[in-house]
N, CA, C and O atoms as a CHARMM CRD file, in Angstrom:
* protein
*
  344
    1    1 MET  N    -68.39200-136.92400 -28.72300 PROA 1      0.00000
    2    1 MET  CA   -67.19100-136.28600 -29.22000 PROA 1      0.00000
    3    1 MET  C    -67.42100-135.86600 -30.67400 PROA 1      0.00000
    4    1 MET  O    -68.02500-136.60200 -31.45400 PROA 1      0.00000
    5    2 ALA  N    -66.94200-134.70100 -31.01800 PROA 2      0.00000
    6    2 ALA  CA   -67.13200-134.17900 -32.36700 PROA 2      0.00000
    7    2 ALA  C    -66.21200-134.90300 -33.35100 PROA 2      0.00000
    8    2 ALA  O    -65.08900-135.28900 -33.02700 PROA 2      0.00000
    9    3 GLU  N    -66.72800-135.06800 -34.54300 PROA 3      0.00000
   10    3 GLU  CA   -65.95600-135.73100 -35.59200 PROA 3      0.00000
   11    3 GLU  C    -64.95100-134.73900 -36.18400 PROA 3      0.00000
   12    3 GLU  O    -65.30000-133.60200 -36.50200 PROA 3      0.00000
   13    4 THR  N    -63.71500-135.18100 -36.32400 PROA 4      0.00000
   14    4 THR  CA   -62.67700-134.31900 -36.89300 PROA 4      0.00000
   15    4 THR  C    -62.78500-134.31500 -38.41800 PROA 4      0.00000
   16    4 THR  O    -63.51300-135.11700 -39.00300 PROA 4      0.00000
   17    5 ASP  N    -62.05500-133.40700 -39.04400 PROA 5      0.00000
   18    5 ASP  CA   -62.02900-133.34900 -40.50800 PROA 5      0.00000
   19    5 ASP  C    -61.46100-134.63600 -41.09900 PROA 5      0.00000
   20    5 ASP  O    -61.93200-135.11400 -42.13000 PROA 5      0.00000
   21    6 ILE  N    -60.45600-135.18700 -40.44600 PROA 6      0.00000
   22    6 ILE  CA   -59.84500-136.42200 -40.95800 PROA 6      0.00000
   23    6 ILE  C    -60.81200-137.58900 -40.83400 PROA 6      0.00000
   24    6 ILE  O    -60.91100-138.41100 -41.74500 PROA 6      0.00000
   25    7 GLU  N    -61.53100-137.67300 -39.71000 PROA 7      0.00000
   26    7 GLU  CA   -62.52900-138.72900 -39.55700 PROA 7      0.00000
   27    7 GLU  C    -63.61700-138.59900 -40.62000 PROA 7      0.00000
   28    7 GLU  O    -64.07700-139.59900 -41.17100 PROA 7      0.00000
   29    8 SER  N    -64.01800-137.38100 -40.90000 PROA 8      0.00000
   30    8 SER  CA   -65.02500-137.13500 -41.93300 PROA 8      0.00000
   31    8 SER  C    -64.50400-137.56200 -43.31000 PROA 8      0.00000
   32    8 SER  O    -65.24300-138.14800 -44.10100 PROA 8      0.00000
   33    9 LEU  N    -63.24300-137.26800 -43.59000 PROA 9      0.00000
   34    9 LEU  CA   -62.62700-137.68300 -44.84900 PROA 9      0.00000
   35    9 LEU  C    -62.59300-139.20600 -44.95200 PROA 9      0.00000
   36    9 LEU  O    -62.95300-139.77300 -45.98400 PROA 9      0.00000
   37   10 ILE  N    -62.16300-139.85900 -43.88300 PROA 10     0.00000
   38   10 ILE  CA   -62.10700-141.32700 -43.87700 PROA 10     0.00000
   39   10 ILE  C    -63.49900-141.90400 -44.12400 PROA 10     0.00000
   40   10 ILE  O    -63.67000-142.80200 -44.94900 PROA 10     0.00000
   41   11 ARG  N    -64.48200-141.38600 -43.40900 PROA 11     0.00000
   42   11 ARG  CA   -65.86500-141.86900 -43.55400 PROA 11     0.00000
   43   11 ARG  C    -66.34700-141.70800 -45.00300 PROA 11     0.00000
   44   11 ARG  O    -66.97200-142.61600 -45.55100 PROA 11     0.00000
   45   12 SER  N    -66.06100-140.56400 -45.61900 PROA 12     0.00000
   46   12 SER  CA   -66.52900-140.33200 -46.98700 PROA 12     0.00000
   47   12 SER  C    -65.81200-141.22900 -48.00800 PROA 12     0.00000
   48   12 SER  O    -66.38100-141.55900 -49.04900 PROA 12     0.00000
   49   13 LEU  N    -64.58200-141.61700 -47.71600 PROA 13     0.00000
   50   13 LEU  CA   -63.85300-142.50500 -48.61800 PROA 13     0.00000
   51   13 LEU  C    -64.25300-143.96900 -48.44200 PROA 13     0.00000
   52   13 LEU  O    -64.28600-144.72200 -49.41500 PROA 13     0.00000
   53   14 VAL  N    -64.55500-144.37500 -47.21400 PROA 14     0.00000
   54   14 VAL  CA   -64.76400-145.78300 -46.89100 PROA 14     0.00000
   55   14 VAL  C    -66.20800-146.24200 -47.10700 PROA 14     0.00000
   56   14 VAL  O    -66.42200-147.35500 -47.58600 PROA 14     0.00000
   57   15 ILE  N    -67.18300-145.43300 -46.77600 PROA 15     0.00000
   58   15 ILE  CA   -68.59300-145.85900 -46.84600 PROA 15     0.00000
   59   15 ILE  C    -68.99200-146.41900 -48.21300 PROA 15     0.00000
   60   15 ILE  O    -69.68900-147.43300 -48.24900 PROA 15     0.00000
   61   16 PRO  N    -68.59200-145.82000 -49.33800 PROA 16     0.00000
   62   16 PRO  CA   -68.99600-146.39900 -50.63700 PROA 16     0.00000
   63   16 PRO  C    -68.42900-147.79800 -50.90100 PROA 16     0.00000
   64   16 PRO  O    -68.93700-148.51300 -51.76500 PROA 16     0.00000
   65   17 LEU  N    -67.39500-148.19000 -50.17500 PROA 17     0.00000
   66   17 LEU  CA   -66.77800-149.49500 -50.38300 PROA 17     0.00000
   67   17 LEU  C    -67.47100-150.61700 -49.61800 PROA 17     0.00000
   68   17 LEU  O    -67.23900-151.79000 -49.90700 PROA 17     0.00000
   69   18 LEU  N    -68.30900-150.28100 -48.65700 PROA 18     0.00000
   70   18 LEU  CA   -68.85000-151.26100 -47.71100 PROA 18     0.00000
   71   18 LEU  C    -70.23900-151.74900 -48.07200 PROA 18     0.00000
   72   18 LEU  O    -71.05800-151.00200 -48.60600 PROA 18     0.00000
   73   19 LYS  N    -70.49100-153.02300 -47.77000 PROA 19     0.00000
   74   19 LYS  CA   -71.84500-153.58300 -47.89000 PROA 19     0.00000
   75   19 LYS  C    -72.66700-153.25400 -46.64400 PROA 19     0.00000
   76   19 LYS  O    -73.88900-153.12400 -46.71700 PROA 19     0.00000
   77   20 GLN  N    -71.99100-153.12100 -45.49800 PROA 20     0.00000
   78   20 GLN  CA   -72.66000-152.80600 -44.22900 PROA 20     0.00000
   79   20 GLN  C    -72.05800-151.52100 -43.64200 PROA 20     0.00000
   80   20 GLN  O    -71.30200-151.58100 -42.67200 PROA 20     0.00000
   81   21 PRO  N    -72.38400-150.37000 -44.22000 PROA 21     0.00000
   82   21 PRO  CA   -71.77400-149.12200 -43.75400 PROA 21     0.00000
   83   21 PRO  C    -72.16100-148.74800 -42.32200 PROA 21     0.00000
   84   21 PRO  O    -71.44300-147.99000 -41.66900 PROA 21     0.00000
   85   22 GLN  N    -73.27400-149.26400 -41.83200 PROA 22     0.00000
   86   22 GLN  CA   -73.69100-148.95600 -40.46300 PROA 22     0.00000
   87   22 GLN  C    -72.73000-149.54200 -39.43000 PROA 22     0.00000
   88   22 GLN  O    -72.73400-149.10500 -38.27900 PROA 22     0.00000
   89   23 ALA  N    -71.91500-150.51300 -39.81000 PROA 23     0.00000
   90   23 ALA  CA   -70.96500-151.13700 -38.89000 PROA 23     0.00000
   91   23 ALA  C    -69.63600-150.37700 -38.81500 PROA 23     0.00000
   92   23 ALA  O    -68.75500-150.75400 -38.04200 PROA 23     0.00000
   93   24 LEU  N    -69.48600-149.32900 -39.59700 PROA 24     0.00000
   94   24 LEU  CA   -68.23700-148.57100 -39.62200 PROA 24     0.00000
   95   24 LEU  C    -68.02500-147.83400 -38.30600 PROA 24     0.00000
   96   24 LEU  O    -68.92400-147.16500 -37.79700 PROA 24     0.00000
   97   25 SER  N    -66.82400-147.97000 -37.77100 PROA 25     0.00000
   98   25 SER  CA   -66.43000-147.27300 -36.55600 PROA 25     0.00000
   99   25 SER  C    -65.00900-146.76100 -36.74900 PROA 25     0.00000
  100   25 SER  O    -64.12800-147.49700 -37.19400 PROA 25     0.00000
  101   26 ILE  N    -64.79500-145.48900 -36.41000 PROA 26     0.00000
  102   26 ILE  CA   -63.46900-144.89100 -36.52500 PROA 26     0.00000
  103   26 ILE  C    -63.06000-144.40200 -35.14200 PROA 26     0.00000
  104   26 ILE  O    -63.76700-143.61500 -34.51300 PROA 26     0.00000
  105   27 THR  N    -61.91500-144.87800 -34.68000 PROA 27     0.00000
  106   27 THR  CA   -61.40000-144.50900 -33.36200 PROA 27     0.00000
  107   27 THR  C    -60.09400-143.76500 -33.53900 PROA 27     0.00000
  108   27 THR  O    -59.23300-144.17300 -34.31900 PROA 27     0.00000
  109   28 GLN  N    -59.95100-142.66900 -32.80900 PROA 28     0.00000
  110   28 GLN  CA   -58.70500-141.91000 -32.86500 PROA 28     0.00000
  111   28 GLN  C    -57.92700-142.13700 -31.57600 PROA 28     0.00000
  112   28 GLN  O    -58.48500-142.08100 -30.48000 PROA 28     0.00000
  113   29 LYS  N    -56.63000-142.39200 -31.72100 PROA 29     0.00000
  114   29 LYS  CA   -55.73500-142.51500 -30.57000 PROA 29     0.00000
  115   29 LYS  C    -54.51000-141.67300 -30.86400 PROA 29     0.00000
  116   29 LYS  O    -53.83900-141.87000 -31.87700 PROA 29     0.00000
  117   30 GLY  N    -54.22600-140.75400 -29.99500 PROA 30     0.00000
  118   30 GLY  CA   -53.04500-139.91500 -30.16300 PROA 30     0.00000
  119   30 GLY  C    -51.99600-140.28600 -29.13600 PROA 30     0.00000
  120   30 GLY  O    -52.27000-140.32200 -27.93600 PROA 30     0.00000
  121   31 ASP  N    -50.80600-140.55900 -29.60900 PROA 31     0.00000
  122   31 ASP  CA   -49.71800-140.86100 -28.68700 PROA 31     0.00000
  123   31 ASP  C    -48.39900-140.45700 -29.32700 PROA 31     0.00000
  124   31 ASP  O    -48.16100-140.70800 -30.50900 PROA 31     0.00000
  125   32 GLY  N    -47.56800-139.84200 -28.54700 PROA 32     0.00000
  126   32 GLY  CA   -46.24600-139.46400 -29.04400 PROA 32     0.00000
  127   32 GLY  C    -46.29000-138.60400 -30.28000 PROA 32     0.00000
  128   32 GLY  O    -46.78200-137.47600 -30.24900 PROA 32     0.00000
  129   33 ARG  N    -45.77500-139.13900 -31.37200 PROA 33     0.00000
  130   33 ARG  CA   -45.66400-138.38800 -32.62700 PROA 33     0.00000
  131   33 ARG  C    -46.82700-138.59900 -33.57000 PROA 33     0.00000
  132   33 ARG  O    -46.87300-137.96300 -34.62400 PROA 33     0.00000
  133   34 TYR  N    -47.78000-139.47700 -33.23100 PROA 34     0.00000
  134   34 TYR  CA   -48.80000-139.88100 -34.20300 PROA 34     0.00000
  135   34 TYR  C    -50.23200-139.67000 -33.70900 PROA 34     0.00000
  136   34 TYR  O    -50.52200-139.75600 -32.51600 PROA 34     0.00000
  137   35 HSD  N    -51.11100-139.39300 -34.66700 PROA 35     0.00000
  138   35 HSD  CA   -52.56500-139.50700 -34.49800 PROA 35     0.00000
  139   35 HSD  C    -52.93000-140.77100 -35.26000 PROA 35     0.00000
  140   35 HSD  O    -52.81300-140.80900 -36.48500 PROA 35     0.00000
  141   36 ARG  N    -53.36800-141.79700 -34.55900 PROA 36     0.00000
  142   36 ARG  CA   -53.74900-143.04300 -35.21200 PROA 36     0.00000
  143   36 ARG  C    -55.26700-143.07500 -35.37100 PROA 36     0.00000
  144   36 ARG  O    -56.00700-142.83900 -34.41600 PROA 36     0.00000
  145   37 TYR  N    -55.71600-143.36900 -36.57700 PROA 37     0.00000
  146   37 TYR  CA   -57.14300-143.54100 -36.85400 PROA 37     0.00000
  147   37 TYR  C    -57.34900-145.00900 -37.18400 PROA 37     0.00000
  148   37 TYR  O    -56.81900-145.51500 -38.17300 PROA 37     0.00000
  149   38 ILE  N    -58.12200-145.68400 -36.35100 PROA 38     0.00000
  150   38 ILE  CA   -58.33900-147.12000 -36.49200 PROA 38     0.00000
  151   38 ILE  C    -59.74300-147.34400 -37.04100 PROA 38     0.00000
  152   38 ILE  O    -60.72800-146.88800 -36.46000 PROA 38     0.00000
  153   39 ILE  N    -59.82500-148.05100 -38.16900 PROA 39     0.00000
  154   39 ILE  CA   -61.09300-148.32500 -38.82500 PROA 39     0.00000
  155   39 ILE  C    -61.54600-149.73300 -38.45500 PROA 39     0.00000
  156   39 ILE  O    -60.79900-150.69800 -38.61700 PROA 39     0.00000
  157   40 ASP  N    -62.76900-149.84000 -37.95800 PROA 40     0.00000
  158   40 ASP  CA   -63.41500-151.12800 -37.70600 PROA 40     0.00000
  159   40 ASP  C    -64.62300-151.23700 -38.62500 PROA 40     0.00000
  160   40 ASP  O    -65.43200-150.31300 -38.71100 PROA 40     0.00000
  161   41 VAL  N    -64.74100-152.36000 -39.30600 PROA 41     0.00000
  162   41 VAL  CA   -65.89200-152.62500 -40.16900 PROA 41     0.00000
  163   41 VAL  C    -66.39000-154.03500 -39.88500 PROA 41     0.00000
  164   41 VAL  O    -65.76300-154.78000 -39.13200 PROA 41     0.00000
  165   42 ALA  N    -67.50500-154.39700 -40.48200 PROA 42     0.00000
  166   42 ALA  CA   -68.03000-155.75300 -40.35000 PROA 42     0.00000
  167   42 ALA  C    -67.01400-156.73800 -40.93500 PROA 42     0.00000
  168   42 ALA  O    -66.32300-156.41000 -41.90000 PROA 42     0.00000
  169   43 PRO  N    -66.91800-157.93600 -40.36200 PROA 43     0.00000
  170   43 PRO  CA   -65.93400-158.91900 -40.85200 PROA 43     0.00000
  171   43 PRO  C    -66.03700-159.19300 -42.35200 PROA 43     0.00000
  172   43 PRO  O    -65.02200-159.44900 -43.00100 PROA 43     0.00000
  173   44 ASN  N    -67.23900-159.14400 -42.90800 PROA 44     0.00000
  174   44 ASN  CA   -67.41700-159.39500 -44.34500 PROA 44     0.00000
  175   44 ASN  C    -66.88800-158.25100 -45.21000 PROA 44     0.00000
  176   44 ASN  O    -66.65900-158.44100 -46.40400 PROA 44     0.00000
  177   45 ASP  N    -66.69100-157.07300 -44.62900 PROA 45     0.00000
  178   45 ASP  CA   -66.23100-155.91100 -45.38900 PROA 45     0.00000
  179   45 ASP  C    -64.72700-155.66300 -45.29200 PROA 45     0.00000
  180   45 ASP  O    -64.20000-154.80000 -45.99400 PROA 45     0.00000
  181   46 VAL  N    -64.04000-156.39800 -44.44500 PROA 46     0.00000
  182   46 VAL  CA   -62.60800-156.17300 -44.27000 PROA 46     0.00000
  183   46 VAL  C    -61.86100-156.37900 -45.59300 PROA 46     0.00000
  184   46 VAL  O    -60.99400-155.57900 -45.94500 PROA 46     0.00000
  185   47 GLY  N    -62.18900-157.43000 -46.31300 PROA 47     0.00000
  186   47 GLY  CA   -61.53900-157.70100 -47.59500 PROA 47     0.00000
  187   47 GLY  C    -61.77500-156.60600 -48.61000 PROA 47     0.00000
  188   47 GLY  O    -60.88100-156.27900 -49.39100 PROA 47     0.00000
  189   48 ARG  N    -62.96200-156.03600 -48.60900 PROA 48     0.00000
  190   48 ARG  CA   -63.26400-154.93200 -49.53100 PROA 48     0.00000
  191   48 ARG  C    -62.42500-153.71100 -49.19700 PROA 48     0.00000
  192   48 ARG  O    -61.98900-152.98500 -50.09100 PROA 48     0.00000
  193   49 LEU  N    -62.20000-153.48500 -47.91700 PROA 49     0.00000
  194   49 LEU  CA   -61.44900-152.32000 -47.47600 PROA 49     0.00000
  195   49 LEU  C    -59.95500-152.48400 -47.72900 PROA 49     0.00000
  196   49 LEU  O    -59.26200-151.50600 -48.01100 PROA 49     0.00000
  197   50 ILE  N    -59.46400-153.69500 -47.63100 PROA 50     0.00000
  198   50 ILE  CA   -58.04500-153.95000 -47.87800 PROA 50     0.00000
  199   50 ILE  C    -57.77500-154.03700 -49.37300 PROA 50     0.00000
  200   50 ILE  O    -56.77900-153.49800 -49.85500 PROA 50     0.00000
  201   51 GLY  N    -58.64700-154.70700 -50.10500 PROA 51     0.00000
  202   51 GLY  CA   -58.48800-154.82600 -51.55400 PROA 51     0.00000
  203   51 GLY  C    -57.48900-155.89600 -51.93500 PROA 51     0.00000
  204   51 GLY  O    -56.79300-156.44600 -51.08200 PROA 51     0.00000
  205   52 ARG  N    -57.42200-156.18200 -53.20500 PROA 52     0.00000
  206   52 ARG  CA   -56.47100-157.18100 -53.69200 PROA 52     0.00000
  207   52 ARG  C    -55.05100-156.69600 -53.48600 PROA 52     0.00000
  208   52 ARG  O    -54.67800-155.59700 -53.89700 PROA 52     0.00000
  209   53 GLN  N    -54.28000-157.53600 -52.84700 PROA 53     0.00000
  210   53 GLN  CA   -52.88000-157.24400 -52.54700 PROA 53     0.00000
  211   53 GLN  C    -52.70900-155.92900 -51.78000 PROA 53     0.00000
  212   53 GLN  O    -51.63400-155.33000 -51.81700 PROA 53     0.00000
  213   54 GLY  N    -53.74700-155.48100 -51.09100 PROA 54     0.00000
  214   54 GLY  CA   -53.66000-154.28700 -50.25800 PROA 54     0.00000
  215   54 GLY  C    -53.70800-152.97200 -50.99700 PROA 54     0.00000
  216   54 GLY  O    -53.37200-151.93200 -50.43000 PROA 54     0.00000
  217   55 HSD  N    -54.12200-152.99500 -52.26400 PROA 55     0.00000
  218   55 HSD  CA   -54.12400-151.76800 -53.06500 PROA 55     0.00000
  219   55 HSD  C    -55.10700-150.71700 -52.56300 PROA 55     0.00000
  220   55 HSD  O    -54.78800-149.52700 -52.56200 PROA 55     0.00000
  221   56 VAL  N    -56.28200-151.13100 -52.14100 PROA 56     0.00000
  222   56 VAL  CA   -57.28000-150.16700 -51.65200 PROA 56     0.00000
  223   56 VAL  C    -56.78800-149.54600 -50.34800 PROA 56     0.00000
  224   56 VAL  O    -56.85600-148.32900 -50.17600 PROA 56     0.00000
  225   57 ALA  N    -56.29500-150.37200 -49.43200 PROA 57     0.00000
  226   57 ALA  CA   -55.77900-149.86500 -48.16000 PROA 57     0.00000
  227   57 ALA  C    -54.62200-148.90400 -48.39000 PROA 57     0.00000
  228   57 ALA  O    -54.54100-147.86700 -47.73200 PROA 57     0.00000
  229   58 ALA  N    -53.74200-149.22800 -49.29900 PROA 58     0.00000
  230   58 ALA  CA   -52.60100-148.35700 -49.60500 PROA 58     0.00000
  231   58 ALA  C    -53.07100-147.01200 -50.15600 PROA 58     0.00000
  232   58 ALA  O    -52.52800-145.96700 -49.79700 PROA 58     0.00000
  233   59 ALA  N    -54.06900-147.03700 -51.01900 PROA 59     0.00000
  234   59 ALA  CA   -54.59700-145.79400 -51.58500 PROA 59     0.00000
  235   59 ALA  C    -55.25700-144.94200 -50.49500 PROA 59     0.00000
  236   59 ALA  O    -55.07200-143.72500 -50.46100 PROA 59     0.00000
  237   60 LEU  N    -56.02300-145.57800 -49.60900 PROA 60     0.00000
  238   60 LEU  CA   -56.65000-144.84700 -48.50200 PROA 60     0.00000
  239   60 LEU  C    -55.59200-144.20400 -47.61200 PROA 60     0.00000
  240   60 LEU  O    -55.72000-143.04600 -47.21500 PROA 60     0.00000
  241   61 ARG  N    -54.55400-144.96200 -47.30700 PROA 61     0.00000
  242   61 ARG  CA   -53.47500-144.42200 -46.46500 PROA 61     0.00000
  243   61 ARG  C    -52.78400-143.24100 -47.15000 PROA 61     0.00000
  244   61 ARG  O    -52.47100-142.24600 -46.49600 PROA 61     0.00000
  245   62 THR  N    -52.54700-143.34200 -48.44000 PROA 62     0.00000
  246   62 THR  CA   -51.89700-142.25800 -49.17500 PROA 62     0.00000
  247   62 THR  C    -52.72100-140.97700 -49.09000 PROA 62     0.00000
  248   62 THR  O    -52.17500-139.89900 -48.85200 PROA 62     0.00000
  249   63 ILE  N    -54.01800-141.09300 -49.28200 PROA 63     0.00000
  250   63 ILE  CA   -54.89400-139.91700 -49.24000 PROA 63     0.00000
  251   63 ILE  C    -54.94600-139.33000 -47.83800 PROA 63     0.00000
  252   63 ILE  O    -54.74800-138.12800 -47.65900 PROA 63     0.00000
  253   64 VAL  N    -55.20900-140.16900 -46.84500 PROA 64     0.00000
  254   64 VAL  CA   -55.38300-139.68400 -45.47100 PROA 64     0.00000
  255   64 VAL  C    -54.07500-139.16100 -44.90200 PROA 64     0.00000
  256   64 VAL  O    -54.05200-138.08800 -44.30000 PROA 64     0.00000
  257   65 GLU  N    -53.00000-139.88900 -45.08100 PROA 65     0.00000
  258   65 GLU  CA   -51.72000-139.44900 -44.53700 PROA 65     0.00000
  259   65 GLU  C    -51.16700-138.24400 -45.27600 PROA 65     0.00000
  260   65 GLU  O    -50.33000-137.51900 -44.73800 PROA 65     0.00000
  261   66 GLY  N    -51.62100-138.02100 -46.49600 PROA 66     0.00000
  262   66 GLY  CA   -51.19800-136.85100 -47.25500 PROA 66     0.00000
  263   66 GLY  C    -51.84100-135.56700 -46.78300 PROA 66     0.00000
  264   66 GLY  O    -51.42500-134.48400 -47.19300 PROA 66     0.00000
  265   67 THR  N    -52.84200-135.66100 -45.93300 PROA 67     0.00000
  266   67 THR  CA   -53.52100-134.46500 -45.42900 PROA 67     0.00000
  267   67 THR  C    -52.81700-133.84500 -44.24500 PROA 67     0.00000
  268   67 THR  O    -53.18900-132.75800 -43.80200 PROA 67     0.00000
  269   68 GLN  N    -51.80700-134.51800 -43.72400 PROA 68     0.00000
  270   68 GLN  CA   -51.15300-134.02700 -42.51000 PROA 68     0.00000
  271   68 GLN  C    -50.42100-132.72500 -42.74700 PROA 68     0.00000
  272   68 GLN  O    -49.97500-132.42100 -43.85400 PROA 68     0.00000
  273   69 SER  N    -50.31500-131.98400 -41.69500 PROA 69     0.00000
  274   69 SER  CA   -49.63100-130.70000 -41.74100 PROA 69     0.00000
  275   69 SER  C    -48.13000-130.91100 -41.87700 PROA 69     0.00000
  276   69 SER  O    -47.58900-131.89100 -41.36600 PROA 69     0.00000
  277   70 ARG  N    -47.47400-130.01800 -42.54700 PROA 70     0.00000
  278   70 ARG  CA   -46.03000-130.11600 -42.74600 PROA 70     0.00000
  279   70 ARG  C    -45.25600-129.31600 -41.69200 PROA 70     0.00000
  280   70 ARG  O    -44.04000-129.16000 -41.80200 PROA 70     0.00000
  281   71 ARG  N    -45.95200-128.81300 -40.68100 PROA 71     0.00000
  282   71 ARG  CA   -45.26600-128.06500 -39.62800 PROA 71     0.00000
  283   71 ARG  C    -44.38600-129.01000 -38.80700 PROA 71     0.00000
  284   71 ARG  O    -44.71200-130.18500 -38.63800 PROA 71     0.00000
  285   72 ALA  N    -43.29900-128.49900 -38.31300 PROA 72     0.00000
  286   72 ALA  CA   -42.32500-129.32000 -37.59600 PROA 72     0.00000
  287   72 ALA  C    -42.90100-129.90800 -36.30200 PROA 72     0.00000
  288   72 ALA  O    -42.53300-131.02100 -35.92500 PROA 72     0.00000
  289   73 ASN  N    -43.78400-129.19700 -35.62400 PROA 73     0.00000
  290   73 ASN  CA   -44.28200-129.66400 -34.33000 PROA 73     0.00000
  291   73 ASN  C    -45.60900-130.41300 -34.41500 PROA 73     0.00000
  292   73 ASN  O    -46.16600-130.77500 -33.37800 PROA 73     0.00000
  293   74 SER  N    -46.13200-130.65600 -35.61100 PROA 74     0.00000
  294   74 SER  CA   -47.42800-131.32600 -35.72300 PROA 74     0.00000
  295   74 SER  C    -47.25800-132.84200 -35.69900 PROA 74     0.00000
  296   74 SER  O    -46.22800-133.37800 -36.10600 PROA 74     0.00000
  297   75 LYS  N    -48.29300-133.51400 -35.21200 PROA 75     0.00000
  298   75 LYS  CA   -48.26800-134.97400 -35.15900 PROA 75     0.00000
  299   75 LYS  C    -48.55300-135.54100 -36.54200 PROA 75     0.00000
  300   75 LYS  O    -49.28200-134.94500 -37.33400 PROA 75     0.00000
  301   76 ARG  N    -47.97200-136.69600 -36.81700 PROA 76     0.00000
  302   76 ARG  CA   -48.19600-137.37600 -38.09700 PROA 76     0.00000
  303   76 ARG  C    -49.48000-138.19200 -37.99600 PROA 76     0.00000
  304   76 ARG  O    -49.89600-138.57800 -36.90400 PROA 76     0.00000
  305   77 VAL  N    -50.09700-138.44900 -39.13100 PROA 77     0.00000
  306   77 VAL  CA   -51.35100-139.19300 -39.20100 PROA 77     0.00000
  307   77 VAL  C    -51.06800-140.60200 -39.69600 PROA 77     0.00000
  308   77 VAL  O    -50.33000-140.78600 -40.66400 PROA 77     0.00000
  309   78 ARG  N    -51.65000-141.59500 -39.03800 PROA 78     0.00000
  310   78 ARG  CA   -51.54400-142.99600 -39.45100 PROA 78     0.00000
  311   78 ARG  C    -52.94400-143.58000 -39.54000 PROA 78     0.00000
  312   78 ARG  O    -53.78800-143.31800 -38.68300 PROA 78     0.00000
  313   79 LEU  N    -53.18900-144.36600 -40.57200 PROA 79     0.00000
  314   79 LEU  CA   -54.47300-145.03300 -40.78200 PROA 79     0.00000
  315   79 LEU  C    -54.26800-146.53400 -40.61800 PROA 79     0.00000
  316   79 LEU  O    -53.42500-147.12900 -41.29000 PROA 79     0.00000
  317   80 LEU  N    -55.04000-147.14000 -39.72500 PROA 80     0.00000
  318   80 LEU  CA   -54.94800-148.57100 -39.46300 PROA 80     0.00000
  319   80 LEU  C    -56.31200-149.21700 -39.69300 PROA 80     0.00000
  320   80 LEU  O    -57.34900-148.62000 -39.40400 PROA 80     0.00000
  321   81 ILE  N    -56.29900-150.42900 -40.21100 PROA 81     0.00000
  322   81 ILE  CA   -57.53200-151.18800 -40.44200 PROA 81     0.00000
  323   81 ILE  C    -57.51600-152.38600 -39.50200 PROA 81     0.00000
  324   81 ILE  O    -56.59300-153.20000 -39.53600 PROA 81     0.00000
  325   82 ASN  N    -58.54200-152.48800 -38.66400 PROA 82     0.00000
  326   82 ASN  CA   -58.65100-153.58300 -37.71400 PROA 82     0.00000
  327   82 ASN  C    -59.15100-154.81900 -38.48300 PROA 82     0.00000
  328   82 ASN  O    -60.29000-154.85300 -38.94900 PROA 82     0.00000
  329   83 ASP  N    -58.29100-155.81900 -38.60400 PROA 83     0.00000
  330   83 ASP  CA   -58.60000-157.02400 -39.37400 PROA 83     0.00000
  331   83 ASP  C    -59.12900-158.11300 -38.44600 PROA 83     0.00000
  332   83 ASP  O    -58.36600-158.72900 -37.70200 PROA 83     0.00000
  333   84 HSD  N    -60.43800-158.34400 -38.49600 PROA 84     0.00000
  334   84 HSD  CA   -61.08900-159.33900 -37.63300 PROA 84     0.00000
  335   84 HSD  C    -61.03900-160.73400 -38.23500 PROA 84     0.00000
  336   84 HSD  O    -61.56200-161.67400 -37.63600 PROA 84     0.00000
  337   85 ARG  N    -60.43400-160.89600 -39.38800 PROA 85     0.00000
  338   85 ARG  CA   -60.47000-162.18800 -40.07000 PROA 85     0.00000
  339   85 ARG  C    -59.53800-163.20400 -39.44400 PROA 85     0.00000
  340   85 ARG  O    -59.70100-164.40000 -39.68300 PROA 85     0.00000
  341   86 HSD  N    -58.57100-162.77900 -38.65700 PROA 86     0.00000
  342   86 HSD  CA   -57.57600-163.69600 -38.09300 PROA 86     0.00000
  343   86 HSD  C    -57.85800-163.97100 -36.64200 PROA 86     0.00000
  344   86 HSD  O    -57.12200-164.72300 -36.00200 PROA 86     0.00000
């Protein structure tokens, strides 16, 4: 499957934060009103991706979700981080 522009954006933002970038996986799921992009990383990198008090994750979401189209019929974009620590 071809990588979308949003997946490419996510990859370019996330890879510099990771110690094990080869473990990065991005899955897209579209349902209803949303395109969900789920990020999976190595368990040791989850904390780096979330950041202290969730600041890094919040910044990533702001950037990625800000790329969505403002057309009335377009799906909204959501960024989720799969937390393997629990």
